[in-house]
C-alpha positions in Angstrom: 14.9 -27.5 -5.1 12.8 -25.6 -3.0 9.9 -24.1 -3.8 11.9 -20.5 -5.3 8.5 -18.6 -4.7 9.0 -19.3 -0.8 12.1 -17.8 -0.5 12.3 -14.1 1.0 13.9 -11.2 -1.4 17.1 -10.9 0.4 17.6 -14.7 0.0 16.6 -14.9 -3.5 19.0 -12.3 -4.1 21.4 -14.4 -2.5 20.9 -17.2 -4.3 21.3 -15.3 -7.8 24.7 -13.8 -6.5 25.9 -17.1 -5.7 24.8 -18.5 -9.1 22.2 -21.6 -7.1 19.8 -20.5 -9.6 19.4 -17.9 -12.5 16.6 -15.1 -12.6 14.5 -16.7 -15.4 14.2 -20.0 -13.1 12.8 -17.8 -10.3 10.3 -16.0 -12.8 9.2 -19.3 -14.2 8.5 -20.4 -10.8 6.3 -17.2 -10.2 4.4 -17.4 -13.6 3.5 -21.1 -12.7 2.3 -20.3 -9.3 0.3 -17.0 -10.7 -1.6 -19.6 -13.3 -2.3 -22.1 -10.1 -3.5 -18.9 -8.5 -6.2 -17.1 -10.6 -9.0 -17.8 -8.4 -7.5 -15.0 -5.9 -7.8 -12.6 -8.7 -4.7 -10.6 -7.9 -3.6 -9.9 -11.2 -5.7 -8.0 -13.8 -2.8 -8.9 -16.7 0.0 -11.2 -16.3 3.1 -10.4 -18.2 5.1 -13.6 -19.0 6.8 -12.3 -22.2 8.1 -9.3 -20.7 9.0 -11.3 -17.5 11.0 -13.6 -19.2 12.5 -11.1 -21.3 13.8 -9.0 -18.6 14.8 -11.9 -16.8 17.4 -13.4 -19.6 18.8 -9.8 -19.8 19.5 -9.8 -15.8 20.8 -13.2 -16.5 22.9 -11.9 -18.9 23.9 -9.1 -16.7 24.6 -11.3 -13.8 26.9 -13.4 -15.9 29.3 -10.1 -16.5 29.2 -9.2 -13.0 26.9 -6.5 -13.3 24.3 -7.2 -10.2 22.2 -4.7 -9.6 20.1 -4.1 -6.3 17.4 -6.1 -7.2 18.9 -8.0 -10.1 16.5 -10.6 -11.7 13.8 -10.6 -8.7 10.2 -10.8 -10.2 7.9 -8.1 -8.7 4.4 -7.3 -9.3 3.5 -3.4 -9.8 -0.1 -2.1 -8.7 -2.4 -1.0 -12.0 -2.4 2.6 -10.9 1.5 2.8 -11.8 1.8 3.7 -15.6 4.0 0.8 -17.5 5.3 1.8 -20.9 3.5 -0.2 -23.4 1.3 -2.3 -20.6 -2.4 -1.8 -20.5 -2.8 0.3 -17.1 -6.2 1.1 -16.1 -6.7 1.9 -12.2 -9.3 -1.1 -12.4 -11.8 1.1 -14.1 -13.8 1.2 -17.2 -13.1 4.7 -17.8 -9.8 4.0 -18.9 -10.4 0.9 -21.3 -7.2 -0.8 -22.8 -5.4 2.6 -22.0 -1.4 1.6 -22.9 0.6 4.4 -21.5 4.0 5.6 -23.8 5.8 6.3 -20.6 7.1 4.6 -17.2 6.4 5.9 -14.2 9.3 7.1 -12.4 8.9 4.4 -9.4 8.7 1.6 -11.5 11.3 2.8 -13.9 13.9 2.6 -10.7 12.8 -0.6 -9.9 13.7 -1.7 -13.4 17.3 0.0 -13.1 17.7 -1.8 -10.7 17.4 -5.3 -12.4 14.0 -6.2 -11.4 11.8 -8.0 -13.5 7.9 -7.0 -13.8 5.5 -10.3 -13.7 2.4 -8.3 -14.4 -0.1 -5.6 -13.1 -2.0 -6.1 -10.0 -5.4 -5.7 -8.8 -6.8 -2.7 -6.8 -10.1 -0.5 -6.1 -10.9 1.6 -8.8 -8.9 4.5 -8.5 -7.6 3.6 -5.2 -10.6 4.3 -3.6 -11.7 1.4 -1.1 -10.7 -0.3 1.6 -11.6 -3.8 0.7 -10.4 -4.2 -3.3 -14.4 -5.0 -3.7 -14.7 -1.8 -6.0 -12.3 -2.8 -8.9 -14.0 -2.8 -12.5 -12.1 -6.7 -12.4 -13.8 -7.7 -9.5 -12.9 -8.6 -6.1 -9.4 -9.9 -4.8 -9.6 -12.9 -2.5 -7.4 -13.3 0.7 -4.9 -15.8 0.4 -5.9 -16.6 4.1 -9.0 -18.1 5.5 -10.8 -18.3 9.0 -10.3 -21.7 10.9 -12.9 -24.1 10.1 -14.6 -22.0 7.0 -14.1 -21.8 3.2 -15.8 -18.2 3.4 -13.7 -16.0 0.8 -12.2 -12.9 2.4 -10.9 -9.7 1.4 -7.6 -8.5 1.4 -8.1 -5.1 2.2 -7.4 -2.3 -0.2 -6.7 -0.4 -2.2 -3.6 -2.2 -2.8 -5.6 -5.7 -2.5 -4.1 -7.3 -5.3 -0.2 -6.4 -4.0 -0.9 -7.7 -0.7 -2.9 -10.8 -2.0 -0.1 -11.7 -4.4 2.9 -11.3 -1.9 1.1 -13.3 1.1 0.2 -16.1 -1.6 4.1 -16.4 -3.2 3.1 -14.7 -6.4 5.8 -12.6 -6.4 8.7 -11.0 -3.9 7.4 -7.8 -3.3 4.9 -5.5 -4.8 4.5 -1.5 -5.4 1.4 0.1 -3.9 0.1 3.4 -3.0 -1.0 4.7 0.1 -3.7 7.8 0.5 -5.5 7.1 3.6 -4.2 3.5 4.5 -4.2 1.6 1.3 -0.6 -0.3 1.7 -0.7 -0.8 6.0 -4.3 -2.0 5.9 -4.1 -4.8 3.2 -0.6 -5.6 5.0 -2.4 -6.2 8.2 -4.9 -8.3 6.5 -2.5 -10.6 4.6 -0.1 -11.1 7.4 3.1 -9.2 5.4 4.9 -6.1 5.9 3.9 -2.5 4.5 5.4 0.6 4.7 3.8 4.0 3.4 6.6 6.9 3.3 7.2 10.2 4.0 5.1 12.1 1.8 7.5 13.3 -1.1 10.2 10.6 -0.3 9.2 8.5 -3.6 7.8 10.5 -6.7 4.3 10.2 -7.6 5.0 11.0 -11.5 3.1 8.4 -13.7 0.7 7.0 -10.8 -2.7 7.8 -11.3 -4.1 10.3 -8.9 -6.6 10.0 -6.6 -5.7 12.9 -4.0 -2.7 14.4 -4.5 -1.6 15.8 -1.0 -2.2 12.2 0.4 -1.1 9.9 -2.3 2.5 8.1 -1.6 3.9 4.9 -3.3 5.4 2.3 -1.1 6.4 -1.2 -1.1 5.2 -4.4 -0.1 7.1 -7.8 1.0 7.3 -10.6 3.4 9.8 -9.4 5.6 11.0 -6.2 7.1 14.2 -6.7 5.1 12.8 -7.2 1.6 10.8 -3.9 2.1 13.5 -2.1 3.1 15.4 -3.5 0.0 12.5 -2.7 -2.2 12.2 0.9 -0.4 16.0 2.1 -1.6 15.1 1.5 -5.3 11.3 3.2 -5.0 12.6 6.5 -3.0 14.6 9.6 -4.3 14.4 12.9 -5.8 12.6 13.2 -9.3 12.4 16.8 -10.9 9.2 15.7 -12.8 7.3 15.9 -9.4 7.3 19.1 -7.8 6.2 17.2 -4.3 9.5 15.2 -4.6 12.0 15.8 -1.8 15.5 16.5 -2.8 17.3 14.6 0.2 19.6 11.2 0.1 18.3 8.0 -0.2 20.0 6.4 3.1 20.3 2.5 3.2 17.1 1.3 5.0 18.6 -2.3 4.7 21.2 -1.3 7.4 18.8 0.1 9.6 17.3 -3.7 9.9 18.8 -5.6 12.8 20.1 -2.0 14.5 19.5 -1.6 18.1 16.6 0.2 19.6 17.8 0.8 23.1 17.1 4.0 24.3 14.5 4.7 22.1 11.4 6.4 23.4 8.0 5.1 21.7 4.7 6.9 22.2 1.7 5.2 22.8 -1.6 7.8 22.4 -4.3 7.4 24.1 -6.8 8.4 21.7 -6.3 5.1 19.7 -8.3 3.0 22.3 -11.7 4.0 20.7 -14.8 2.7 21.8 -15.5 -0.9 21.0 -12.0 -1.6 20.2 -11.7 -5.5 20.2 -10.1 -7.4 23.3 -7.8 -9.1 20.6 -6.8 -5.5 19.3 -6.1 -4.4 22.5 -4.1 -7.6 23.9 -2.0 -7.5 20.6 -1.3 -3.8 21.1 -0.1 -4.4 24.7 1.8 -7.3 23.3 3.6 -5.1 20.8 4.6 -2.6 23.4 6.0 -5.2 26.1 8.2 -6.5 22.8 9.9 -3.0 22.0 10.2 -2.6 26.1 12.0 -5.9 26.6 14.6 -4.9 23.7 15.2 -1.9 25.6 12.7 1.0 24.4 10.8 3.3 26.7 7.4 3.5 26.4 5.5 6.5 27.1 1.8 7.8 26.7 1.2 10.6 25.0 -1.5 12.7 23.4 -2.9 13.2 19.7 -5.9 15.4 20.5 -7.0 16.2 17.3 -7.2 12.2 16.2 -11.4 12.1 16.4 -11.5 14.3 13.7 -9.0 12.8 11.2 -11.4 10.5 9.3 -14.2 12.9 8.5 -11.6 15.7 7.8 -9.8 13.1 5.6 -13.4 12.4 4.0 -13.4 15.7 2.9 -10.3 16.6 1.4 -9.5 13.0 -0.4 -13.0 13.3 -2.1 -12.6 17.2 -3.2 -9.2 16.2 -4.4 -10.3 13.4 -6.3 -13.4 15.5 -7.8 -10.7 17.6 -9.2 -8.2 14.9 -10.4 -11.1 12.9 -12.2 -12.4 15.8 -14.2 -9.8 14.5 -16.8 -11.6 11.4 -17.6 -13.9 13.0 -20.5 -13.7 10.5 -23.2 -12.1 13.1 -25.4 -8.4 12.0 -25.4 -7.6 8.7 -24.0 -9.7 5.8 -22.5 -13.3 4.8 -23.0 -15.9 7.0 -24.7 -19.7 6.5 -25.0 -21.1 8.7 -27.4 -24.0 11.6 -27.4 -25.7 14.1 -29.4 -23.7 16.8 -27.8 -20.2 17.0 -26.3 -21.9 17.5 -22.5 -24.0 15.0 -23.7 -20.9 12.8 -24.5 -19.0 13.8 -21.1 -22.0 12.6 -18.9 -22.6 9.3 -20.9 -18.5 8.3 -20.5 -18.6 9.0 -17.3 -21.8 7.4 -16.1 -20.5 4.3 -17.9 -17.0 4.4 -17.1 -16.7 4.9 -13.1 -18.5 2.5 -10.8 -20.7 3.5 -7.8 -17.5 4.1 -4.8 -16.1 6.5 -7.6 -19.3 8.4 -8.5 -19.9 8.5 -5.0 -16.4 10.2 -3.8 -16.6 12.7 -6.9 -20.1 14.0 -6.1 -18.9 14.4 -2.4 -16.1 15.9 -3.6 -17.6 18.5 -5.9 -20.4 19.3 -3.1 -17.6 20.4 -0.6 -15.9 22.4 -3.6 -18.8 24.1 -4.3 -19.8 27.8 -3.6 -21.3 28.1 -0.5 -20.1 24.8 1.0 -16.1 25.3 0.5 -15.6 27.2 3.8 -17.6 25.0 5.9 -16.2 21.9 4.5 -13.1 21.9 2.7 -11.1 24.8 4.4 -12.5 23.6 7.5 -11.1 19.9 6.9 -7.6 21.6 5.9 -7.4 23.9 9.3 -8.2 20.4 10.9 -5.3 18.9 8.9 -2.9 21.4 10.2 -4.1 20.5 13.8 -3.2 17.0 13.5 0.1 17.6 11.6 0.8 19.7 15.0 0.1 17.2 17.4 2.1 14.9 15.9 5.3 17.6 15.4 4.5 18.6 19.4 4.8 14.8 20.2 8.2 14.4 18.4 9.9 17.6 19.5 9.2 16.0 23.1 11.6 13.3 22.2 9.5 10.9 20.8 11.0 8.3 18.0 8.2 6.9 17.2 4.5 5.8 17.9 2.6 2.4 18.3 -0.7 1.8 17.7 -3.1 -1.1 16.2 -2.9 -1.0 12.2 -6.4 -2.1 11.7 -9.4 -2.2 14.0 -10.0 -5.6 12.9 -8.8 -8.6 10.8 -9.7 -9.1 7.2 -13.9 -9.9 7.2 -15.8 -11.3 4.3 -16.4 -10.4 0.5 -19.6 -8.8 0.4 -20.0 -8.3 4.5 -19.3 -4.3 5.1 -20.3 -1.5 3.5 -23.4 -2.4 1.4 -26.0 -0.9 3.2 -23.8 1.7 4.9 -20.4 3.3 3.4 -19.4 4.9 6.3 -19.2 1.6 7.9 -16.3 0.5 5.3 -14.9 3.6 6.0 -13.8 3.1 9.6 -11.6 1.1 8.8 -9.5 3.5 7.9 -9.5 4.9 11.4 -6.1 3.8 12.8 -4.1 4.8 9.2 -5.7 8.3 8.0 -3.8 10.6 10.2 -0.7 9.3 9.4 -1.5 10.7 5.7 -3.1 14.0 6.7 0.5 14.8 8.5 2.7 13.4 5.6 4.3 11.1 7.7 5.9 7.7 7.2 4.1 4.3 8.9 4.6 0.8 8.7 2.4 -1.7 9.2 3.9 -5.2 10.5 2.2 -8.7 11.3 2.2 -9.0 14.9 -0.2 -12.0 15.6 -3.0 -13.5 15.1 -6.8 -13.6 16.2 -9.3 -16.2 17.9 -9.6 -17.3 14.0 -6.7 -17.9 12.8 -6.4 -14.8 11.0 -3.6 -12.4 10.8 -3.1 -8.9 12.6 -0.7 -6.3 12.0 0.7 -3.2 14.5 1.4 -0.1 13.2 4.7 2.0 13.9 4.5 6.0 12.7 7.7 8.2 12.6 9.4 11.3 12.4 9.2 12.9 8.9 12.1 11.2 6.3 12.9 8.5 9.5 11.8 5.4 8.1 15.2 3.8 9.0 13.9 3.8 13.0 10.6 2.2 11.3 12.6 -0.5 10.1 14.9 -1.0 13.2 11.3 -1.2 15.2 9.3 -3.7 12.9 12.5 -5.9 13.0 11.9 -6.2 16.5 8.2 -6.9 16.4 8.4 -9.3 13.2 11.3 -11.3 15.7 9.2 -11.6 18.5 5.9 -12.5 16.4 7.3 -14.7 14.0 6.3 -15.1 10.2 2.9 -16.0 9.1 2.0 -18.2 5.8 -1.7 -18.8 5.2 -2.3 -22.6 4.7 -2.7 -23.2 0.8 -6.2 -23.9 -0.5 -6.2 -22.4 -4.0 
């Protein structure tokens, strides 16, 4: 039998429907692969017994002809999603051994459609990071290596465990969250597909909050089609989330393979930043040529407020994080470090429970929200955010269907290589992705080539609000032209 873990999600779904193999066989193959790949540190909690129980239940239903959209498909869940009775920590010490008594809306919809949970995936602590090095469970390792080197590389962040697991065939797909690029950047670093849907398309209920006006759940998978299949199950209105939009969920998979002839693709001149590597520039041009060859029209556009996006983002996101993380005080749930007074207990708990990056962002956020600085920083950043959104609206009003940009300024870098001396060096990894969150737009990262050292590079497509279908159509054009990338197995 072929390696079941190497199948695409779409092929696995066909195989299950044709009774070529069972969900339990698929699940056992993945559990065995996870055991051999622990050096990647992608999973922070494996749930084999739950996975087997869900797989058996799926097989029973399938035998009766009850085949859901994800019947029997093994998936991984980012440790930011609450899973009922299963430890959920946001990869922070402060949540300790927290086991929620409720299920996040997104994961409940995946289980409703028949998916199987293999375990919880590593991420940067509270999703704060661009390399998955801030997790309380340690760094995730990228399954890719530079040619001729055995140096361990980052998978990107914050959803590094999700990206690493999908790229290494440790699940068919995984959930992620994207606040400033945390789905698209890891997808680009690991040679897989990741989409950040429009803000409000997927429910945020039951997901540990980082920055509430920016956070959005989305899927990772190895192909554009697989990602579209997952997206359909994850999306939808949720009355428990007031920011969730009540719009019908389209059949995203139907958009894969549709003609892109006549579509207008914007190429923003502001994304040609100083010091951009020749490899990224070449890849971007190549991607534009592929879309042109498929019948799309390329148009140079201007997004003039792009240069202010990163500084504005790093005011808004920490401000919201400071407010959201105030609830972790050692009183109601999670870890507690006692003190002589309640104030001392708060201080001790938070000092011991939060890692350095989370503490840094809470302090930045508290500072920009403080009296005397609120107007100078937070209010101004929100005004910039409005201008960034307006830039996109004006471009789309001129008939542009989507915008093509690089996904990251470079390929994956080594663990410990960036950010230790200067945190801003790490923040610059989000330069191409944060505008999408600031404007609430959908964005997809698709593998498009490799750098000189054999590492994957991705391109990003940005769409109109609630027009993810166009992104799937265009993404598939790039995927077909670029081909599929798989890391050489060393673990």
